[in-house]
ZARO-838607 format. One record per atom (N, C-alpha, C): residue in three letters; atom name; y, z negated, x. Coordinates in pm, whole numbers, plus 50000, padded with zeros to 5 digits. Atoms other than C-alpha are relative to their C-alpha. Example, Ala and Ser with C-alpha at 12.3 -4.5 7.8 and 13.67 -1.06 7.14 Angstrom:
2
<torfi "ALA" "N" <49881 50000 50089>>
<torfi "ALA" "CA" <49550 49220 51230>>
<torfi "ALA" "C" <50120 50000 50090>>
<torfi "SER" "N" <49881 50006 49918>>
<torfi "SER" "CA" <49894 49286 51367>>
<torfi "SER" "C" <50109 49927 49923>>
This chain:
118
<torfi "MET" "N" <49890 49911 49982>>
<torfi "MET" "CA" <37780 19878 96034>>
<torfi "MET" "C" <50072 49961 50128>>
<torfi "LEU" "N" <49922 50023 49880>>
<torfi "LEU" "CA" <37958 19911 96366>>
<torfi "LEU" "C" <50142 50040 49973>>
<torfi "THR" "N" <49860 49970 50022>>
<torfi "THR" "CA" <38333 19899 96360>>
<torfi "THR" "C" <50075 49982 50130>>
<torfi "ALA" "N" <49913 50012 49884>>
<torfi "ALA" "CA" <38580 19963 96634>>
<torfi "ALA" "C" <50139 50039 49956>>
<torfi "SER" "N" <49863 49970 50038>>
<torfi "SER" "CA" <38952 19951 96586>>
<torfi "SER" "C" <50068 50070 50118>>
<torfi "PRO" "N" <49929 49934 49891>>
<torfi "PRO" "CA" <39200 20154 96786>>
<torfi "PRO" "C" <50045 49902 50107>>
<torfi "GLU" "N" <49953 50099 49903>>
<torfi "GLU" "CA" <39316 19833 96952>>
<torfi "GLU" "C" <49895 49968 50107>>
<torfi "ASN" "N" <50103 50032 49900>>
<torfi "ASN" "CA" <38979 19782 97126>>
<torfi "ASN" "C" <49921 50123 50040>>
<torfi "ALA" "N" <50068 49874 49973>>
<torfi "ALA" "CA" <38896 20145 97193>>
<torfi "ALA" "C" <50015 50045 50145>>
<torfi "LEU" "N" <49985 49969 49858>>
<torfi "LEU" "CA" <38944 20130 97571>>
<torfi "LEU" "C" <50117 50094 50026>>
<torfi "HIS" "N" <49876 49927 49981>>
<torfi "HIS" "CA" <39289 20279 97541>>
<torfi "HIS" "C" <49981 50150 50016>>
<torfi "PRO" "N" <50015 49855 49991>>
<torfi "PRO" "CA" <39212 20642 97460>>
<torfi "PRO" "C" <50135 50065 50026>>
<torfi "PRO" "N" <49873 49937 49966>>
<torfi "PRO" "CA" <39477 20883 97585>>
<torfi "PRO" "C" <50078 50045 49876>>
<torfi "SER" "N" <49931 49953 50120>>
<torfi "SER" "CA" <39556 21016 97235>>
<torfi "SER" "C" <49898 50020 49889>>
<torfi "LEU" "N" <50088 49964 50111>>
<torfi "LEU" "CA" <39418 21099 96895>>
<torfi "LEU" "C" <49940 50137 50030>>
<torfi "SER" "N" <50064 49871 49974>>
<torfi "SER" "CA" <39167 21381 96920>>
<torfi "SER" "C" <49892 50026 49895>>
<torfi "PRO" "N" <50107 49970 50095>>
<torfi "PRO" "CA" <38921 21564 96695>>
<torfi "PRO" "C" <49864 49979 50064>>
<torfi "PRO" "N" <50134 50015 49944>>
<torfi "PRO" "CA" <38552 21477 96738>>
<torfi "PRO" "C" <49928 50134 50011>>
<torfi "GLY" "N" <50064 49869 50006>>
<torfi "GLY" "CA" <38471 21844 96682>>
<torfi "GLY" "C" <49949 50058 50130>>
<torfi "PRO" "N" <50049 49935 49877>>
<torfi "PRO" "CA" <38452 21974 97041>>
<torfi "PRO" "C" <49873 49937 50057>>
<torfi "TRP" "N" <50120 50061 49942>>
<torfi "TRP" "CA" <38203 21718 97176>>
<torfi "TRP" "C" <49886 50000 49899>>
<torfi "LEU" "N" <50104 50000 50103>>
<torfi "LEU" "CA" <38017 21703 96843>>
<torfi "LEU" "C" <49935 50138 49991>>
<torfi "ASP" "N" <50055 49864 50002>>
<torfi "ASP" "CA" <37978 22082 96833>>
<torfi "ASP" "C" <49911 50024 50121>>
<torfi "GLU" "N" <50079 49983 49877>>
<torfi "GLU" "CA" <37857 22079 97193>>
<torfi "GLU" "C" <49869 49923 49993>>
<torfi "PHE" "N" <50121 50079 50013>>
<torfi "PHE" "CA" <37609 21799 97123>>
<torfi "PHE" "C" <49901 50065 49905>>
<torfi "LEU" "N" <50088 49937 50099>>
<torfi "LEU" "CA" <37471 21970 96813>>
<torfi "LEU" "C" <49938 50129 50053>>
<torfi "THR" "N" <50049 49871 49949>>
<torfi "THR" "CA" <37442 22309 96984>>
<torfi "THR" "C" <49904 49983 50117>>
<torfi "ASP" "N" <50079 50011 49877>>
<torfi "ASP" "CA" <37305 22199 97321>>
<torfi "ASP" "C" <49882 49905 49991>>
<torfi "LYS" "N" <50104 50102 49999>>
<torfi "LYS" "CA" <37095 21895 97234>>
<torfi "LYS" "C" <49928 49985 49866>>
<torfi "ALA" "N" <50061 50034 50129>>
<torfi "ALA" "CA" <37038 21832 96865>>
<torfi "ALA" "C" <49925 50116 49936>>
<torfi "ARG" "N" <50064 49889 50072>>
<torfi "ARG" "CA" <36965 22173 96714>>
<torfi "ARG" "C" <49869 50047 50064>>
<torfi "PRO" "N" <50130 49964 49941>>
<torfi "PRO" "CA" <36695 22264 96969>>
<torfi "PRO" "C" <49889 49899 49963>>
<torfi "GLN" "N" <50099 50102 50038>>
<torfi "GLN" "CA" <36516 21931 96899>>
<torfi "GLN" "C" <49965 50010 49853>>
<torfi "LEU" "N" <50023 49989 50144>>
<torfi "LEU" "CA" <36557 21973 96525>>
<torfi "LEU" "C" <49914 50122 49968>>
<torfi "HIS" "N" <50076 49878 50023>>
<torfi "HIS" "CA" <36427 22329 96534>>
<torfi "HIS" "C" <49854 49982 50042>>
<torfi "GLU" "N" <50135 50021 49948>>
<torfi "GLU" "CA" <36126 22232 96744>>
<torfi "GLU" "C" <49918 49909 49909>>
<torfi "ALA" "N" <50070 50096 50086>>
<torfi "ALA" "CA" <36037 21945 96508>>
<torfi "ALA" "C" <50004 50040 49852>>
<torfi "ASN" "N" <49989 49950 50137>>
<torfi "ASN" "CA" <36110 22152 96194>>
<torfi "ASN" "C" <50075 49901 49909>>
<torfi "ILE" "N" <49915 50094 50073>>
<torfi "ILE" "CA" <36385 21915 96078>>
<torfi "ILE" "C" <50127 50073 49957>>
<torfi "ARG" "N" <49881 49935 50055>>
<torfi "ARG" "CA" <36666 22037 95854>>
<torfi "ARG" "C" <50122 49908 50017>>
<torfi "LEU" "N" <49876 50076 49982>>
<torfi "LEU" "CA" <37023 21925 95938>>
<torfi "LEU" "C" <50102 50046 49896>>
<torfi "GLU" "N" <49892 49973 50094>>
<torfi "GLU" "CA" <37286 21904 95663>>
<torfi "GLU" "C" <50127 49941 50061>>
<torfi "GLU" "N" <49874 50046 49941>>
<torfi "GLU" "CA" <37647 21875 95780>>
<torfi "GLU" "C" <50111 49998 49896>>
<torfi "ASP" "N" <49880 50014 50083>>
<torfi "ASP" "CA" <37954 21751 95593>>
<torfi "ASP" "C" <50107 49943 50092>>
<torfi "LEU" "N" <49907 50041 49897>>
<torfi "LEU" "CA" <38225 21740 95857>>
<torfi "LEU" "C" <50143 50034 49959>>
<torfi "GLU" "N" <49861 49980 50036>>
<torfi "GLU" "CA" <38585 21693 95746>>
<torfi "GLU" "C" <50085 49994 50127>>
<torfi "PRO" "N" <49913 50006 49881>>
<torfi "PRO" "CA" <38867 21755 95994>>
<torfi "PRO" "C" <50070 49865 50007>>
<torfi "VAL" "N" <49940 50132 49977>>
<torfi "VAL" "CA" <38974 21417 96131>>
<torfi "VAL" "C" <50045 49990 50145>>
<torfi "LEU" "N" <49961 50034 49863>>
<torfi "LEU" "CA" <39144 21278 96439>>
<torfi "LEU" "C" <49957 49857 50025>>
<torfi "VAL" "N" <50050 50133 49968>>
<torfi "VAL" "CA" <39003 20975 96617>>
<torfi "VAL" "C" <50073 49942 50122>>
<torfi "ALA" "N" <49941 50071 49886>>
<torfi "ALA" "CA" <39143 20714 96854>>
<torfi "ALA" "C" <49895 49905 50053>>
<torfi "MET" "N" <50106 50080 49939>>
<torfi "MET" "CA" <38837 20592 97039>>
<torfi "MET" "C" <49959 50071 50128>>
<torfi "HIS" "N" <50041 49940 49874>>
<torfi "HIS" "CA" <38719 20647 97391>>
<torfi "HIS" "C" <49886 50098 49974>>
<torfi "PRO" "N" <50103 49899 50030>>
<torfi "PRO" "CA" <38512 20970 97380>>
<torfi "PRO" "C" <49859 49960 50041>>
<torfi "LEU" "N" <50133 50042 49955>>
<torfi "LEU" "CA" <38223 20819 97577>>
<torfi "LEU" "C" <49938 49901 49903>>
<torfi "LEU" "N" <50051 50098 50095>>
<torfi "LEU" "CA" <38188 20524 97337>>
<torfi "LEU" "C" <49966 50066 49866>>
<torfi "LEU" "N" <50025 49927 50124>>
<torfi "LEU" "CA" <38211 20755 97038>>
<torfi "LEU" "C" <49870 50079 50010>>
<torfi "GLU" "N" <50122 49922 49981>>
<torfi "GLU" "CA" <37941 20981 97177>>
<torfi "GLU" "C" <49877 49911 50009>>
<torfi "GLN" "N" <50114 50092 49990>>
<torfi "GLN" "CA" <37714 20687 97265>>
<torfi "GLN" "C" <49960 49949 49862>>
<torfi "CYS" "N" <50029 50047 50135>>
<torfi "CYS" "CA" <37742 20551 96912>>
<torfi "CYS" "C" <49929 50108 49920>>
<torfi "PHE" "N" <50059 49889 50074>>
<torfi "PHE" "CA" <37663 20891 96766>>
<torfi "PHE" "C" <49858 50029 50048>>
<torfi "VAL" "N" <50131 49966 49945>>
<torfi "VAL" "CA" <37369 20961 96999>>
<torfi "VAL" "C" <49895 49897 49960>>
<torfi "VAL" "N" <50095 50105 50040>>
<torfi "VAL" "CA" <37203 20625 96924>>
<torfi "VAL" "C" <49961 50018 49854>>
<torfi "ARG" "N" <50028 49984 50144>>
<torfi "ARG" "CA" <37235 20677 96547>>
<torfi "ARG" "C" <49922 50128 49973>>
<torfi "PHE" "N" <50069 49875 50020>>
<torfi "PHE" "CA" <37123 21037 96568>>
<torfi "PHE" "C" <49854 49990 50045>>
<torfi "ASN" "N" <50137 50015 49951>>
<torfi "ASN" "CA" <36817 20953 96777>>
<torfi "ASN" "C" <49916 49912 49908>>
<torfi "ASN" "N" <50073 50082 50098>>
<torfi "ASN" "CA" <36721 20678 96529>>
<torfi "ASN" "C" <49957 50084 49880>>
<torfi "ALA" "N" <50032 49914 50115>>
<torfi "ALA" "CA" <36736 20930 96244>>
<torfi "ALA" "C" <49892 50102 50037>>
<torfi "LEU" "N" <50099 49902 49953>>
<torfi "LEU" "CA" <36540 21188 96446>>
<torfi "LEU" "C" <49862 49936 50010>>
<torfi "GLU" "N" <50127 50071 49987>>
<torfi "GLU" "CA" <36268 20935 96525>>
<torfi "GLU" "C" <49943 49965 49862>>
<torfi "ALA" "N" <50045 50041 50134>>
<torfi "ALA" "CA" <36253 20821 96161>>
<torfi "ALA" "C" <49936 50113 49921>>
<torfi "VAL" "N" <50053 49889 50080>>
<torfi "VAL" "CA" <36185 21167 96018>>
<torfi "VAL" "C" <49886 50075 50067>>
<torfi "THR" "N" <50098 49922 49925>>
<torfi "THR" "CA" <35951 21298 96287>>
<torfi "THR" "C" <49861 49997 49939>>
<torfi "ASN" "N" <50136 50011 50052>>
<torfi "ASN" "CA" <35631 21172 96125>>
<torfi "ASN" "C" <49992 50000 49847>>
<torfi "HIS" "N" <49997 49995 50146>>
<torfi "HIS" "CA" <35724 21237 95762>>
<torfi "HIS" "C" <49994 50144 49951>>
<torfi "GLU" "N" <50015 49866 50057>>
<torfi "GLU" "CA" <35652 21531 95536>>
<torfi "GLU" "C" <50135 50066 49973>>
<torfi "ILE" "N" <49866 49947 50027>>
<torfi "ILE" "CA" <36014 21576 95422>>
<torfi "ILE" "C" <50087 49962 50118>>
<torfi "ARG" "N" <49926 50022 49876>>
<torfi "ARG" "CA" <36232 21615 95729>>
<torfi "ARG" "C" <50143 50050 49989>>
<torfi "ASN" "N" <49858 49967 50012>>
<torfi "ASN" "CA" <36604 21610 95663>>
<torfi "ASN" "C" <50084 49892 50065>>
<torfi "ILE" "N" <49899 50090 49947>>
<torfi "ILE" "CA" <36896 21455 95846>>
<torfi "ILE" "C" <50134 50050 49948>>
<torfi "ARG" "N" <49868 49964 50051>>
<torfi "ARG" "CA" <37243 21448 95692>>
<torfi "ARG" "C" <50105 49931 50085>>
<torfi "LEU" "N" <49890 50049 49917>>
<torfi "LEU" "CA" <37551 21409 95910>>
<torfi "LEU" "C" <50130 50017 49924>>
<torfi "SER" "N" <49873 49997 50071>>
<torfi "SER" "CA" <37885 21322 95753>>
<torfi "SER" "C" <50108 49933 50084>>
<torfi "VAL" "N" <49882 50057 49934>>
<torfi "VAL" "CA" <38225 21263 95914>>
<torfi "VAL" "C" <50116 50020 49904>>
<torfi "LYS" "N" <49890 49991 50097>>
<torfi "LYS" "CA" <38515 21180 95680>>
<torfi "LYS" "C" <50086 49876 50007>>
<torfi "PRO" "N" <49916 50120 50006>>
<torfi "PRO" "CA" <38807 20944 95627>>
<torfi "PRO" "C" <49932 49893 49915>>
<torfi "SER" "N" <50061 50112 50073>>
<torfi "SER" "CA" <38690 20601 95510>>
<torfi "SER" "C" <50069 49977 49867>>
<torfi "ARG" "N" <49945 50037 50131>>
<torfi "ARG" "CA" <38736 20520 95142>>
<torfi "ARG" "C" <50029 49851 49994>>
<torfi "GLU" "N" <49990 50145 50004>>
<torfi "GLU" "CA" <38704 20148 95213>>
<torfi "GLU" "C" <50104 49942 50095>>
<torfi "ARG" "N" <49908 50052 49898>>
<torfi "ARG" "CA" <38924 20106 95521>>
<torfi "ARG" "C" <50100 50107 50038>>
<torfi "ARG" "N" <49895 49903 49973>>
<torfi "ARG" "CA" <39250 20291 95539>>
<torfi "ARG" "C" <50025 50013 50151>>
<torfi "GLY" "N" <49976 49976 49859>>
<torfi "GLY" "CA" <39312 20452 95877>>
<torfi "GLY" "C" <49875 50009 50084>>
<torfi "TYR" "N" <50127 49991 49927>>
<torfi "TYR" "CA" <38942 20465 95972>>
<torfi "TYR" "C" <49922 50123 49955>>
<torfi "VAL" "N" <50087 49886 50027>>
<torfi "VAL" "CA" <38683 20739 95982>>
<torfi "VAL" "C" <49857 49948 49995>>
<torfi "GLU" "N" <50142 50036 50008>>
<torfi "GLU" "CA" <38318 20705 95878>>
<torfi "GLU" "C" <49915 50112 50058>>
<torfi "LEU" "N" <50101 49910 49947>>
<torfi "LEU" "CA" <38044 20869 96077>>
<torfi "LEU" "C" <49869 49950 49943>>
<torfi "GLU" "N" <50121 50043 50070>>
<torfi "GLU" "CA" <37730 20856 95866>>
<torfi "GLU" "C" <49886 50096 50031>>
<torfi "ILE" "N" <50120 49921 49976>>
<torfi "ILE" "CA" <37381 20973 95952>>
<torfi "ILE" "C" <49890 49943 49911>>
<torfi "ARG" "N" <50109 50040 50091>>
<torfi "ARG" "CA" <37112 20960 95684>>
<torfi "ARG" "C" <49878 50084 50029>>
<torfi "ASN" "N" <50123 49925 49979>>
<torfi "ASN" "CA" <36750 21062 95705>>
<torfi "ASN" "C" <49906 49976 49884>>
<torfi "THR" "N" <50099 50013 50106>>
<torfi "THR" "CA" <36455 21110 95473>>
<torfi "THR" "C" <49873 49934 50051>>
<torfi "GLY" "N" <50118 50063 49941>>
<torfi "GLY" "CA" <36215 20921 95700>>
<torfi "GLY" "C" <49988 49855 49960>>
<torfi "ALA" "N" <50020 50144 50022>>
<torfi "ALA" "CA" <36146 20550 95734>>
<torfi "ALA" "C" <50126 49937 49943>>
<torfi "SER" "N" <49888 50062 50069>>
<torfi "SER" "CA" <36366 20317 95537>>
<torfi "SER" "C" <50082 49910 50091>>
<torfi "TYR" "N" <49904 50073 49919>>
<torfi "TYR" "CA" <36615 20215 95803>>
<torfi "TYR" "C" <50118 49961 49912>>
<torfi "PRO" "N" <49877 50029 50075>>
<torfi "PRO" "CA" <36929 20044 95677>>
<torfi "PRO" "C" <50093 50121 50007>>
<torfi "ARG" "N" <49906 49889 50004>>
<torfi "ARG" "CA" <37204 20285 95585>>
<torfi "ARG" "C" <50073 50010 50134>>
<torfi "ARG" "N" <49941 49981 49867>>
<torfi "ARG" "CA" <37331 20432 95911>>
<torfi "ARG" "C" <50146 50042 49986>>
<torfi "ARG" "N" <49857 49971 50005>>
<torfi "ARG" "CA" <37705 20407 95918>>
<torfi "ARG" "C" <50065 49946 50126>>
<torfi "CYS" "N" <49927 50043 49882>>
<torfi "CYS" "CA" <37931 20384 96209>>
<torfi "CYS" "C" <50147 50021 49966>>
<torfi "SER" "N" <49861 49987 50041>>
<torfi "SER" "CA" <38275 20319 96074>>
<torfi "SER" "C" <50086 49968 50121>>
<torfi "LEU" "N" <49929 50014 49874>>
<torfi "LEU" "CA" <38484 20375 96382>>
<torfi "LEU" "C" <50142 50048 49986>>
<torfi "LEU" "N" <49903 49894 49993>>
<torfi "LEU" "CA" <38772 20583 96454>>
<torfi "LEU" "C" <50119 49992 49908>>
<torfi "ARG" "N" <49876 49996 50078>>
<torfi "ARG" "CA" <39122 20580 96339>>
<torfi "ARG" "C" <50037 50146 49978>>
<torfi "ARG" "N" <49960 49861 50027>>
<torfi "ARG" "CA" <39225 20898 96167>>
<torfi "ARG" "C" <50152 50012 50009>>
<torfi "HIS" "N" <49857 49970 49987>>
<torfi "HIS" "CA" <39561 21057 96212>>
<torfi "HIS" "C" <50066 49982 49864>>
<torfi "SER" "N" <49931 50020 50128>>
<torfi "SER" "CA" <39795 20934 95941>>
<torfi "SER" "C" <50099 50114 49979>>
<torfi "ARG" "N" <49916 49883 50030>>
<torfi "ARG" "CA" <39986 21208 95769>>
<torfi "ARG" "C" <50124 49959 49930>>
């Protein structure tokens, strides 16, 4: 599990939703690859705000996503599940989880991101 606290997040300008860059990544990069490889994507994306440098957040996501994509490519059942939600274990954090039905990689979790406290 990778963890980054707001204190070491390269001083992001403010809390922001991951939605805009995530939507762009899924639309422009992920969905075309998934469609071509006949891989089904399940999404469970809760509205959250994060305090992490956008570039680091995207890099973490891309690495985990590519691992999942590679894991399912040569398997009969091809599913990837993407989940973004407030952490149940660490108050003030968000969990970005990517699971796949391919090779038995360790559970892919990237507990990053501080969510906006209400």
